[in-house]
C-alpha positions as CSV (number, residue, x, y, z in Angstrom):
1,M,-11.0,12.8,-25.0
2,I,-10.3,11.5,-28.4
3,V,-7.4,9.1,-28.6
4,M,-6.2,9.0,-32.1
5,I,-5.5,5.8,-33.9
6,F,-3.0,5.3,-36.8
7,I,-2.0,2.2,-38.1
8,F,0.2,1.5,-41.1
9,S,-0.2,-1.3,-43.4
10,A,2.2,-4.2,-42.7
11,I,4.8,-3.9,-45.5
12,V,8.1,-5.1,-46.5
13,S,11.2,-3.4,-46.7
14,A,11.9,-0.4,-48.8
15,E,14.4,-2.6,-51.1
16,E,11.4,-4.9,-51.8
17,M,8.6,-2.2,-52.4
18,S,7.5,-1.4,-55.8
19,E,6.7,2.1,-56.9
20,K,3.0,1.3,-57.2
21,D,2.9,-0.3,-53.8
22,Y,4.6,3.0,-52.2
23,L,2.2,5.2,-53.8
24,Q,-0.5,3.3,-52.6
25,L,1.0,3.4,-49.2
26,V,1.1,7.1,-49.5
27,Q,-2.6,7.4,-50.4
28,D,-3.7,5.0,-47.5
29,I,-1.9,7.4,-45.2
30,Q,-3.4,10.3,-46.5
31,A,-6.9,8.8,-46.2
32,R,-6.3,7.7,-42.6
33,Y,-5.1,11.3,-41.6
34,A,-8.1,12.8,-43.4
35,E,-10.5,10.9,-41.1
36,Y,-9.0,12.1,-38.0
37,T,-8.5,15.6,-39.5
38,E,-12.1,16.0,-39.4
39,A,-12.2,15.2,-35.8
40,I,-9.4,17.6,-35.0
41,I,-11.4,20.4,-37.2
42,D,-14.6,19.8,-35.2
43,G,-12.6,20.4,-31.7
44,E,-12.8,16.7,-30.8
45,A,-8.9,16.5,-30.5
46,P,-6.0,18.8,-30.4
47,P,-3.8,19.2,-33.8
48,I,-1.2,16.7,-34.5
49,K,1.9,18.2,-33.2
50,S,4.1,16.9,-36.0
51,A,3.8,14.9,-39.0
52,T,7.5,14.1,-39.1
53,P,7.1,10.4,-38.1
54,I,5.1,10.1,-41.3
55,T,7.7,11.8,-43.5
56,R,10.6,9.9,-41.7
57,Y,8.8,6.6,-42.4
58,L,8.1,7.3,-46.1
59,F,11.6,8.4,-46.7
60,Q,12.7,5.0,-45.4
61,M,10.2,3.2,-47.5
62,K,10.4,5.2,-50.8
63,P,12.0,3.1,-53.6
64,K,15.4,4.8,-55.0
65,S,13.7,5.2,-58.4
66,L,11.2,7.9,-57.2
67,S,12.0,11.4,-56.5
68,V,9.2,13.5,-55.3
69,T,5.9,12.0,-54.7
70,G,4.1,14.3,-52.7
71,P,2.4,15.7,-50.6
72,Y,4.8,15.3,-47.8
73,D,8.1,15.2,-49.6
74,R,7.7,17.9,-52.4
75,R,9.2,21.5,-52.0
76,D,6.4,23.8,-52.7
77,D,6.8,26.4,-55.7
78,L,5.9,29.4,-53.5
79,D,6.8,32.8,-55.3
80,Q,8.1,34.8,-52.5
81,T,11.5,34.2,-50.1
82,Y,12.8,35.9,-47.1
83,D,16.4,35.0,-46.1
84,T,17.9,35.0,-42.4
85,D,21.3,34.0,-41.5
86,N,20.6,30.3,-41.5
87,F,17.1,29.8,-43.0
88,K,15.4,30.7,-46.2
89,L,11.7,31.3,-45.7
90,H,9.3,30.3,-48.6
91,Y,5.7,31.9,-48.7
92,T,3.1,33.6,-50.9
93,L,0.8,36.5,-50.5
94,S,-2.3,35.3,-52.2
95,G,-4.5,32.1,-52.5
96,V,-4.8,29.3,-50.1
97,D,-1.5,29.4,-48.8
98,A,-1.4,33.3,-48.3
99,V,0.3,33.9,-45.0
100,Y,-1.4,35.6,-42.1
101,E,-2.1,39.2,-42.8
102,P,0.0,39.6,-46.1
103,D,-0.5,43.1,-46.3
104,T,0.9,44.1,-43.0
105,Q,4.4,44.9,-43.9
106,T,5.8,47.4,-41.2
107,I,9.2,45.9,-40.5
108,V,10.7,45.3,-43.8
109,V,9.5,46.6,-47.0
110,G,7.7,44.2,-49.1
111,V,7.7,41.3,-46.7
112,P,4.8,40.6,-44.2
113,D,5.5,40.8,-40.7
114,Y,4.4,37.4,-40.0
115,I,7.3,36.1,-42.1
116,V,9.9,38.6,-40.8
117,R,8.8,37.6,-37.1
118,S,9.0,34.0,-38.1
119,G,12.6,34.6,-39.5
120,D,13.5,36.1,-36.0
121,I,12.0,33.1,-34.1
122,F,14.0,30.6,-36.2
123,E,17.1,32.4,-35.5
124,E,16.4,32.5,-31.8
125,V,15.9,28.7,-32.0
126,W,19.2,28.2,-33.8
127,N,20.8,30.4,-31.3
128,Y,19.6,28.5,-28.3
129,I,19.9,24.9,-29.8
130,I,23.4,25.3,-31.3
131,N,25.2,28.2,-29.6
132,V,23.8,27.8,-26.2
133,V,23.3,24.3,-25.6
134,G,25.9,23.1,-28.1
135,Y,24.2,20.6,-30.3
136,T,25.6,19.4,-33.5
137,P,24.1,21.7,-36.1
138,A,21.5,20.6,-38.2
139,L,22.8,19.7,-41.8
140,Y,22.5,22.2,-44.3
141,D,20.3,21.1,-47.3
142,T,21.1,20.2,-51.0
143,G,20.5,23.7,-52.2
144,E,17.2,22.7,-54.1
145,G,15.6,25.7,-52.2
146,G,18.0,28.5,-53.8
147,D,20.9,28.1,-51.5
148,T,22.2,25.9,-48.6
149,R,20.2,27.6,-46.0
150,I,17.7,25.5,-44.3
151,D,14.3,25.8,-46.1
152,V,11.1,26.4,-44.5
153,Y,7.9,26.5,-46.6
154,F,4.8,28.3,-45.4
155,C,1.4,26.7,-46.6
156,D,-1.9,25.6,-45.6
157,I,-1.0,22.4,-44.2
158,I,-4.4,20.9,-43.9
159,T,-5.5,21.8,-47.7
160,Q,-2.1,20.7,-49.2
161,T,-1.4,17.6,-47.4
162,G,-4.6,16.5,-45.5
163,V,-2.9,16.8,-42.2
164,A,-4.3,18.7,-39.2
165,A,-0.5,19.2,-37.9
166,Y,1.4,22.2,-36.7
167,G,4.1,21.4,-39.1
168,F,6.6,18.6,-40.2
169,S,10.2,18.2,-41.2
170,N,11.1,16.1,-44.1
171,P,14.5,14.2,-44.6
172,E,15.4,14.6,-48.3
173,V,18.8,12.9,-48.8
174,Y,21.3,10.7,-46.7
175,V,24.5,12.0,-45.7
176,T,25.5,8.9,-43.7
177,S,23.6,5.7,-43.0
178,K,22.0,7.5,-40.2
179,T,22.2,11.2,-40.9
180,A,20.3,13.4,-43.5
181,Y,19.6,16.7,-44.9
182,G,16.0,18.1,-44.6
183,F,13.6,21.0,-44.8
184,M,10.6,22.0,-42.9
185,F,6.8,23.0,-43.5
186,L,4.7,25.4,-41.3
187,D,1.2,26.5,-41.4
188,N,0.7,29.7,-43.2
189,D,-1.4,31.2,-40.7
190,Y,-2.5,28.8,-37.8
191,Q,-6.1,29.9,-37.9
192,D,-9.3,27.7,-37.7
193,S,-7.9,24.2,-36.8
194,Y,-5.4,25.5,-34.2
195,P,-7.3,26.5,-31.1
196,G,-5.9,29.5,-28.9
197,Y,-3.8,30.9,-31.9
198,T,-6.5,32.6,-33.9
199,D,-5.1,36.1,-32.9
200,F,-1.6,35.0,-31.8
201,P,-0.3,32.7,-34.6
202,L,3.3,33.8,-33.8
203,N,3.0,31.7,-30.7
204,A,2.2,28.6,-32.9
205,V,5.2,29.6,-35.0
206,R,7.3,29.6,-31.9
207,V,6.4,26.1,-30.7
208,T,6.4,24.5,-34.2
209,A,9.9,26.1,-35.0
210,A,11.4,24.8,-31.9
211,H,9.8,21.4,-32.6
212,E,10.7,21.0,-36.0
213,F,14.0,22.6,-36.1
214,F,15.1,20.1,-33.3
215,H,13.6,17.2,-35.3
216,L,16.4,18.4,-38.0
217,V,18.9,18.5,-35.4
218,Q,17.9,14.9,-34.4
219,F,18.5,14.2,-38.2
220,A,22.0,15.3,-37.9
221,H,22.6,12.9,-35.0
222,D,20.3,9.8,-35.6
223,M,17.4,10.2,-37.7
224,W,16.7,6.3,-36.9
225,E,16.0,6.8,-33.2
226,V,12.7,4.9,-34.1
227,E,11.6,1.5,-32.5
228,G,9.8,-1.0,-34.5
229,S,8.6,-0.9,-38.0
230,S,5.4,-1.3,-40.1
231,S,2.4,-1.5,-37.9
232,V,4.3,-0.9,-34.7
233,Y,6.4,2.4,-35.1
234,S,7.3,4.2,-32.3
235,T,8.9,7.5,-32.4
236,S,8.5,8.4,-28.8
237,W,11.8,9.7,-27.6
238,S,12.2,11.9,-31.0
239,E,8.6,13.6,-30.3
240,M,8.8,13.9,-26.6
241,S,12.3,15.7,-27.0
242,S,11.2,18.1,-29.5
243,T,7.9,18.9,-27.5
244,Y,10.4,19.4,-24.5
245,M,12.5,21.7,-26.7
246,E,9.2,24.0,-27.2
247,D,8.8,24.6,-23.4
248,E,12.8,25.1,-22.9
249,I,13.0,27.8,-25.3
250,Y,9.4,29.2,-25.4
251,D,8.3,28.6,-21.6
252,N,5.3,31.1,-21.8
253,V,3.7,29.5,-24.6
254,N,2.8,26.1,-23.0
255,D,1.2,24.4,-25.9
256,Y,2.2,21.0,-24.4
257,Y,-0.4,21.5,-21.5
258,G,-3.2,20.7,-23.9
259,Y,-1.6,17.2,-24.5
260,L,-0.9,16.2,-20.9
261,P,-4.1,14.4,-20.5
262,Y,-2.7,11.6,-22.6
263,F,0.2,11.0,-20.2
264,Y,-1.5,11.5,-16.9
265,N,-4.6,9.3,-17.8
266,F,-2.3,6.6,-18.9
267,P,0.6,6.7,-16.6
268,Q,0.8,2.8,-17.1
269,W,2.0,3.3,-20.7
270,S,5.7,3.1,-21.4
271,L,7.8,6.2,-22.2
272,R,8.8,3.9,-25.1
273,R,5.3,3.6,-26.3
274,G,4.3,6.3,-28.9
275,G,4.1,7.4,-32.5
276,Y,1.9,5.7,-35.1
277,T,0.5,2.5,-33.2
278,N,-2.8,1.9,-31.5
279,N,-3.8,4.9,-29.3
280,M,-0.4,6.2,-28.8
281,D,0.2,9.1,-31.0
282,Y,-0.7,11.9,-28.3
283,H,1.1,10.1,-25.4
284,M,4.6,10.7,-27.0
285,Y,3.9,14.4,-27.1
286,A,2.7,14.4,-23.4
287,S,5.7,12.3,-22.4
288,A,7.7,15.5,-22.6
289,V,7.4,15.7,-19.0
290,F,10.1,13.1,-18.8
291,P,12.8,15.3,-20.5
292,I,11.5,18.2,-18.7
293,F,12.1,16.2,-15.4
294,L,15.7,15.3,-16.4
295,V,16.5,18.8,-17.3
296,D,15.3,20.2,-14.0
297,K,17.6,17.5,-12.4
298,F,20.7,17.9,-14.4
299,G,20.3,20.9,-16.6
300,P,19.6,21.2,-20.4
301,S,23.0,19.5,-21.6
302,I,21.7,16.0,-20.2
303,M,19.3,16.2,-23.4
304,R,22.3,16.8,-25.6
305,E,24.4,14.1,-24.0
306,I,21.5,11.6,-24.6
307,W,21.2,12.4,-28.1
308,E,25.0,12.2,-28.7
309,G,24.7,8.8,-27.0
310,C,22.0,8.0,-29.7
311,A,24.1,8.7,-32.4
312,S,26.7,6.4,-31.1
313,Y,24.8,3.3,-32.3
314,Q,22.8,2.5,-35.3
315,G,19.4,2.0,-34.7
316,P,17.3,2.6,-31.4
317,N,18.8,2.8,-27.9
318,W,17.7,6.1,-26.1
319,W,16.9,4.4,-23.1
320,L,20.5,3.3,-22.7
321,A,21.9,6.4,-23.9
322,A,19.8,8.0,-21.0
323,D,20.9,5.5,-18.5
324,T,24.6,6.4,-19.7
325,A,24.2,10.2,-19.4
326,I,22.3,10.1,-16.0
327,M,25.2,8.1,-14.7
328,D,27.7,10.6,-16.1
329,A,26.0,13.6,-14.8
330,S,25.2,12.2,-11.3
331,I,28.7,11.0,-11.1
332,L,27.6,7.4,-11.0
333,T,25.1,8.0,-8.2
334,E,22.0,7.7,-10.3
335,N,20.8,5.8,-13.4
336,L,17.7,5.5,-15.4
337,Q,16.1,3.2,-12.8
338,S,16.4,5.4,-10.0
339,M,15.6,8.6,-11.9
340,F,12.5,6.9,-13.5
341,K,11.4,6.0,-9.8
342,E,11.7,9.7,-8.9
343,F,9.8,10.8,-12.0
344,A,7.0,8.6,-11.0
345,L,6.9,10.4,-7.6
346,W,6.9,13.9,-9.2
347,N,3.9,12.8,-11.4
348,L,1.8,12.2,-8.3
349,F,2.2,16.0,-7.1
350,T,0.2,17.7,-9.8
351,H,-2.8,19.7,-10.5
352,N,-4.5,20.3,-6.8
353,W,-1.7,18.2,-5.2
354,A,1.0,20.4,-6.7
355,R,3.4,21.8,-4.1
356,S,4.9,25.2,-4.8
357,G,8.8,24.9,-4.9
358,E,8.8,21.2,-5.1
359,Y,8.7,18.7,-8.0
360,F,7.6,20.1,-11.5
361,P,7.8,24.1,-11.4
362,E,4.6,24.3,-13.6
363,A,3.0,21.3,-11.8
364,S,-0.2,23.0,-10.8
365,F,-1.0,23.5,-14.5
366,Y,-0.6,19.9,-15.2
367,D,-3.4,17.1,-15.2
368,P,-4.0,15.0,-11.9
369,V,-2.5,11.6,-12.2
370,Y,-4.9,8.5,-12.8
371,L,-5.4,6.3,-9.9
372,V,-5.6,2.7,-11.2
373,A,-7.2,1.2,-8.0
374,G,-8.2,1.9,-4.6
375,V,-8.5,0.2,-1.2
376,N,-11.2,1.4,1.6
377,S,-11.5,-1.8,3.7
378,Y,-9.0,-4.2,5.3
379,P,-7.7,-6.7,4.6
380,S,-8.0,-6.5,0.7
381,I,-6.2,-7.6,-2.5
382,V,-5.2,-4.9,-5.1
383,D,-5.6,-7.1,-8.1
384,V,-5.0,-4.8,-11.3
385,D,-6.7,-5.5,-14.4
386,D,-4.6,-6.7,-17.3
387,T,-5.5,-3.7,-19.4
388,L,-4.1,-1.2,-16.6
389,L,-0.8,-3.1,-15.7
390,P,2.3,-1.0,-16.3
391,D,4.7,-1.5,-19.3
392,D,8.5,-1.2,-18.6
393,L,8.8,2.5,-17.8
394,G,5.2,2.8,-16.6
395,T,3.5,3.4,-13.3
396,N,0.5,2.5,-11.2
397,Y,-1.0,4.8,-8.6
398,I,-3.1,3.1,-5.8
399,L,-5.1,4.8,-3.3
400,L,-5.5,3.5,0.5
401,E,-8.1,5.1,2.6
402,N,-10.7,4.4,5.3
403,Y,-8.2,2.5,7.4
404,N,-8.7,1.9,11.1
405,P,-6.6,4.4,13.0
406,D,-6.8,2.2,15.9
407,S,-4.4,-0.3,14.5
408,D,-2.1,2.7,13.4
409,T,0.0,0.3,11.1
410,L,-0.7,-1.0,7.7
411,A,1.1,-4.2,6.3
412,V,1.9,-4.3,2.5
413,A,2.9,-7.4,0.6
414,F,3.9,-7.3,-2.9
415,D,3.8,-10.3,-5.4
416,C,5.5,-9.8,-8.7
417,D,8.1,-11.1,-11.0
418,R,11.0,-10.1,-9.0
419,T,13.4,-10.4,-11.8
420,K,12.1,-7.1,-13.1
421,P,13.1,-3.7,-11.7
422,W,9.8,-3.2,-9.6
423,S,9.7,-0.5,-6.9
424,I,7.0,0.7,-4.7
425,Q,6.8,4.1,-3.0
426,V,4.6,5.0,-0.2
427,V,3.4,8.5,0.0
428,G,1.4,9.6,3.2
429,M,-0.6,12.6,2.2
430,P,-1.5,15.4,4.8
431,A,-5.0,16.8,4.8
432,D,-4.3,19.4,2.1
433,P,-1.5,17.5,-0.3
434,G,-0.8,21.1,-1.9
435,N,0.0,22.8,1.4
436,V,3.8,22.8,1.7
437,S,3.6,23.6,5.3
438,Q,2.1,20.1,6.0
439,S,4.7,17.5,5.3
440,V,4.5,14.5,3.0
441,W,5.9,11.2,4.1
442,V,7.6,9.1,1.5
443,D,9.1,5.9,1.8
444,D,10.3,3.6,-1.2
445,R,11.1,-0.1,-1.5
446,E,12.7,-2.0,-4.3
447,F,11.8,-5.6,-4.8
448,D,14.1,-8.5,-5.2
449,S,14.3,-11.9,-4.4
450,T,14.4,-11.5,-0.7
451,T,11.8,-8.4,-0.3
452,T,8.1,-9.3,-0.1
453,Q,6.6,-7.1,2.7
454,F,6.8,-3.9,4.6
455,L,4.9,-1.9,7.2
456,I,3.5,1.4,7.1
457,P,3.6,2.9,10.5
458,D,1.6,6.0,12.1
459,V,-1.0,5.8,9.5
460,S,-3.5,7.8,11.5
461,E,-1.3,10.7,10.6
462,H,-2.2,10.7,7.0
463,S,-5.5,11.5,5.3
464,F,-4.7,9.0,2.8
465,I,-1.8,7.0,1.4
466,I,-0.8,6.5,-2.2
467,L,1.3,3.4,-3.4
468,I,3.3,4.1,-6.5
469,A,4.3,0.9,-8.3
470,S,6.7,1.3,-11.3
471,L,8.7,-0.9,-13.5
472,N,11.8,1.2,-13.9
473,G,13.5,0.4,-16.9
474,Q,15.9,-2.4,-17.9
475,P,18.6,-1.0,-20.0
476,T,19.8,-3.5,-22.4
477,E,22.3,-3.8,-25.1
478,P,21.4,-1.6,-28.0
479,G,19.1,-3.2,-30.5
480,A,18.0,-5.9,-28.1
481,F,14.4,-5.0,-29.1
482,S,13.6,-5.3,-32.7
483,Q,10.3,-3.9,-32.0
484,P,9.1,-2.1,-28.8
485,N,7.5,-4.3,-26.2
486,F,4.0,-2.9,-25.9
487,A,2.6,-5.9,-24.3
488,R,1.7,-5.7,-20.6
489,T,3.3,-9.0,-19.5
490,V,4.3,-8.5,-15.9
491,P,1.2,-8.7,-13.7
492,Y,1.6,-8.1,-9.9
493,K,-0.7,-8.4,-6.6
494,I,-0.6,-6.3,-3.6
495,G,-2.1,-7.3,-0.1
496,V,-2.9,-4.7,2.3
497,A,-3.8,-5.3,5.9
498,E,-4.1,-3.8,9.3
499,Y,-1.4,-4.8,11.3
500,S,-1.4,-6.0,14.9
501,G,1.1,-8.8,15.0
502,E,1.3,-12.4,13.7
503,G,-2.0,-14.4,13.7
504,L,-4.9,-15.9,11.8
505,F,-7.7,-13.1,12.2
506,S,-10.6,-14.4,10.1
507,P,-12.2,-16.9,10.6
508,Q,-12.0,-16.8,14.5
509,A,-13.1,-19.2,16.9
510,D,-17.0,-19.2,17.3
511,D,-17.6,-17.9,14.0
512,A,-20.5,-19.3,12.0
513,L,-19.9,-19.6,8.1
514,Y,-22.5,-20.4,5.6
515,L,-21.9,-22.7,2.5
516,Q,-21.7,-21.1,-0.7
517,V,-21.1,-17.5,0.9
518,S,-17.5,-16.0,0.3
519,Y,-15.4,-14.9,3.0
520,N,-11.9,-13.6,3.6
521,I,-9.5,-15.5,5.2
522,S,-7.0,-13.1,6.8
523,W,-3.7,-13.5,8.5
524,Y,-0.2,-12.1,9.1
525,L,3.1,-13.7,8.6
526,D,6.2,-11.7,8.5
527,E,8.4,-10.6,5.7
528,T,10.5,-13.9,5.8
529,V,7.6,-15.8,4.5
530,D,7.3,-15.8,0.7
531,S,4.3,-18.2,0.1
532,V,1.6,-20.0,2.5
533,R,-0.5,-23.0,2.5
534,I,-3.9,-22.5,3.8
535,E,-5.6,-25.8,5.3
536,I,-8.5,-26.8,7.2
537,S,-9.1,-29.6,9.7
538,S,-12.5,-31.3,10.7
539,N,-10.8,-33.1,13.5
540,N,-8.8,-30.4,15.5
541,G,-5.5,-30.7,13.6
542,V,-5.0,-34.5,13.5
543,T,-5.5,-34.3,9.5
544,W,-5.5,-31.5,7.3
545,E,-6.9,-30.7,4.0
546,E,-5.3,-28.1,1.5
547,I,-7.6,-25.1,0.5
548,A,-4.8,-23.0,-1.4
549,V,-1.2,-22.4,-1.7
550,L,-0.6,-18.7,-2.7
551,P,1.8,-15.7,-2.2
552,N,1.7,-14.4,1.5
553,L,-0.6,-11.4,0.7
554,F,-2.6,-11.7,4.0
555,V,-6.0,-12.4,2.6
556,Y,-7.9,-15.1,0.5
557,Q,-11.3,-15.1,-0.7
558,W,-12.9,-18.6,0.3
559,T,-16.3,-20.0,-0.4
560,P,-17.0,-22.9,2.1
561,A,-18.3,-26.0,0.3
562,G,-18.7,-29.7,1.0
563,E,-19.2,-30.9,4.6
564,T,-20.7,-28.9,7.5
565,G,-19.5,-29.1,11.2
566,E,-16.7,-27.5,13.4
567,F,-13.2,-26.8,12.0
568,V,-10.0,-25.5,12.6
569,M,-7.7,-23.6,10.1
570,R,-4.1,-22.8,9.7
571,V,-1.9,-20.7,7.3
572,S,1.8,-22.0,7.2
573,D,4.8,-21.1,5.4
574,I,5.5,-23.5,2.5
575,G,9.3,-22.8,3.2
576,T,11.6,-24.0,5.6
577,S,10.9,-21.5,8.6
578,G,8.2,-23.7,10.0
579,K,6.0,-20.4,11.0
580,S,2.3,-20.9,10.9
581,V,-0.7,-19.3,12.4
582,Q,-4.0,-21.1,13.5
583,T,-7.6,-20.3,14.9
584,N,-7.4,-20.6,18.6
585,G,-10.6,-22.6,18.7
586,T,-13.2,-24.1,16.2
587,F,-15.6,-22.2,14.1
588,L,-18.8,-23.6,12.6
589,I,-19.6,-24.1,8.8
590,T,-23.2,-24.7,8.3
591,G,-26.0,-24.7,5.7
592,V,-27.9,-21.7,5.0
593,T,-30.5,-21.3,7.9
594,E,-31.7,-17.9,7.1
595,D,-31.6,-15.8,4.0
596,V,-28.1,-14.1,3.4
597,V,-27.2,-11.0,1.5
598,S,-23.6,-11.0,0.7
599,E,-21.4,-7.9,0.4
600,P,-21.4,-5.9,-3.0
601,Y,-18.9,-7.2,-5.2
602,P,-16.5,-5.9,-6.3
603,N,-16.2,-3.2,-3.6
604,P,-14.5,-1.0,-4.6
605,S,-15.6,-1.2,-8.1
606,W,-13.9,0.5,-10.9
607,M,-15.6,1.5,-14.0
608,Q,-12.9,1.0,-16.3
609,I,-12.3,-2.5,-15.2
610,H,-15.5,-4.0,-14.0
611,S,-19.0,-4.4,-15.7
612,G,-20.8,-3.5,-12.7
613,V,-21.5,-4.0,-8.9
614,K,-23.2,-7.2,-8.2
615,F,-25.7,-8.0,-5.3
616,K,-26.3,-11.6,-4.4
617,A,-28.5,-13.2,-2.1
618,I,-28.6,-17.1,-0.8
619,F,-31.9,-18.3,0.5
620,A,-32.6,-20.9,3.4
621,T,-34.1,-24.0,2.5
622,G,-37.8,-23.7,1.8
623,N,-37.4,-20.1,0.5
624,Q,-36.5,-20.9,-3.0
625,D,-39.0,-18.7,-4.8
626,R,-38.1,-15.0,-4.1
627,E,-37.6,-11.7,-5.7
628,M,-35.1,-9.1,-4.8
629,K,-35.0,-5.3,-5.4
630,V,-32.0,-3.1,-5.1
631,H,-32.4,0.6,-4.5
632,I,-29.1,2.3,-5.6
633,V,-28.7,5.6,-3.6
634,N,-26.1,8.2,-3.3
635,L,-25.0,10.0,-0.1
636,A,-27.4,12.8,-0.5
637,G,-30.2,10.4,-0.3
638,E,-31.2,10.4,-3.8
639,K,-32.5,7.3,-5.6
640,V,-30.2,6.5,-8.5
641,R,-31.5,3.3,-10.0
642,E,-33.6,0.5,-9.2
643,I,-32.7,-3.2,-10.3
644,Y,-34.4,-6.3,-9.9
645,G,-34.1,-10.2,-9.7
646,S,-35.7,-13.4,-9.2
647,S,-34.3,-16.6,-7.6
648,T,-32.7,-19.1,-9.5
649,G,-31.7,-22.5,-7.6
650,G,-32.0,-20.8,-4.4
651,Q,-29.9,-17.8,-5.3
652,I,-30.4,-14.3,-6.7
653,E,-27.6,-12.3,-8.2
654,V,-28.4,-8.8,-10.0
655,E,-25.8,-6.4,-11.6
656,W,-25.9,-2.5,-11.4
657,D,-24.2,-1.0,-14.6
658,Y,-23.0,2.3,-13.1
659,T,-26.0,4.2,-14.8
660,N,-29.0,6.2,-13.3
661,E,-32.7,5.9,-14.5
662,A,-31.9,8.0,-17.6
663,G,-29.1,5.6,-18.6
664,Q,-26.3,8.1,-17.9
665,T,-23.1,7.0,-16.1
666,V,-22.9,8.3,-12.6
667,A,-20.1,9.9,-10.6
668,A,-17.5,8.3,-8.8
669,G,-18.1,8.1,-5.1
670,M,-19.8,6.3,-2.1
671,Y,-23.1,4.5,-2.8
672,L,-25.8,2.6,-0.8
673,G,-27.5,-0.6,-2.1
674,V,-30.8,-0.9,-0.1
675,V,-31.9,-4.5,-0.6
676,E,-35.3,-5.4,-0.3
677,I,-36.2,-9.3,0.2
678,G,-38.7,-11.2,1.8
679,G,-40.0,-8.3,3.8
680,E,-36.4,-7.4,5.2
681,T,-34.3,-4.5,4.1
682,V,-30.6,-4.6,4.3
683,V,-28.1,-1.7,3.5
684,K,-24.8,-2.4,2.0
685,K,-22.2,0.5,1.4
686,F,-19.9,0.4,-1.7
687,F,-17.4,2.6,-3.5
688,V,-17.3,3.3,-7.2
689,Y,-14.2,4.7,-8.8
690,R,-13.4,5.9,-12.4
């Protein structure tokens, strides 16, 4: 999957931009588009749905002394026109811009069927948006195209503009400080670079007419519902709204399906991310699933009410307008935060997990949502990499599996900045998640200053469990963000343990721990305990030495160092409850008396996070010069790779980089590490996720 990158030059405001600088900006944008157009033509990425973010941006930046500069703001001098009630279609019968099958003229004498049908489509779009749903009509244009009908120009968009886009709307002149007249461009035939439309170009006209006319309607409400400027320029709400409108009017075309991987592979990205910034442009189209969700819950009028809310304030405020519209539609029982939390749940039940009659009506055609982390042994810490943490209005999905059914209960602790609107939903999946006769168990928790833990009962009833961690949006005063907050600045950690009451479970009395070998300290203290102190004593509790102070997450990885001998350990509340748990006897810390092969690390391992899986051996004194061979084997017993290492200072550590002997990246799944060292063989099991 190609993720497109468009970065505008950092520039000053339109009042400060010279004609020369502006014309250079236009050329720079064309050059950037040309690079990606080639990739689109080669089939490496879908077409850009709309170049309207570019035309809106250039309209904002253009000096008043300039009129038409091209290629995006010109009115093409095409030699044919066709009028409908509300639109004037401009086209030609010859040359590079000739419309699809120009000689097929069976409906209106002298007019290609492609144009007549396109006119009918535009009137269908007008009727639904204006007459059925009741949006404020798009403002009629200046008369430049021949009269005040809205002009639609059909040309070879790639040739004329360098943009492999379905079309675009161009604002032409301000009506008020936030509304404008405009006109549209559509492709002349939707051949070649528009996969799926070679024999059915009118379907491309349908989705593009719905998309672009809705942009003109947006211009009549608030053309500056855009966040940021210059190199950070997000048009997410504008584009997801127009993409939603395609599906609302022409549900059978489903062009947006081809863009959904850019949402479901990146659910951690905010709905506010989108447009022409790093890696975001297709995400805004795929985010149409959010308006689709809102309309399924409240009906089509919810979108009109949000856009009317956008019109009530100068500048970006769609998230606040959505919050207000949801509260109005639900009679104050729901808001943006509660709806985003439910939206996060809906996005789990797609593709093979779609449940007929529940959640998205077309969910079986959607992509599976990306699982950002997984747990297959307990206790474990889910520590999500910084690059995968959710933005505000973003979500992480975490898989829990292979739990011990004998315990039948899992304890989950969540450590986060609880001034943020976090929630965790727990979804217990049946053997066949898509079988509606098998029930799904859902629980949800919102996190505030008093909630840190919860228990998941009856885990043996579920084939696996999904934790959905979402940041559910913080409606603020309009204009509070001068630029979108794209940085993931809200880390969290989740601890998961098998629950069997309070206690310190590891280490236990009579255990033997080796110096320089890592172990998990595991315990359970109840939800009233926020943070804990871990301590160790060499004199049976007379004096204590602190190991760590940390959130009450049930597990801490510890590597003994220093003295050997017999010890006791305790974990206690650093607050005022006085609660603590302690080993019920002494355990031993000793030097390595025999060669030790540690567990593979990290386990589970995530290809997009980690560089590889590490295998480590520590040698007993006198066994310093050693070699280690690790055979990576899949569950079919097939050798995948061999890796080698030699001892350095009494230790060996080697890393497998997820590739086979041919250098190809392997599939996700469970693997075995068969470790050979000093004539001994040790087998270690580990999991790899993508």
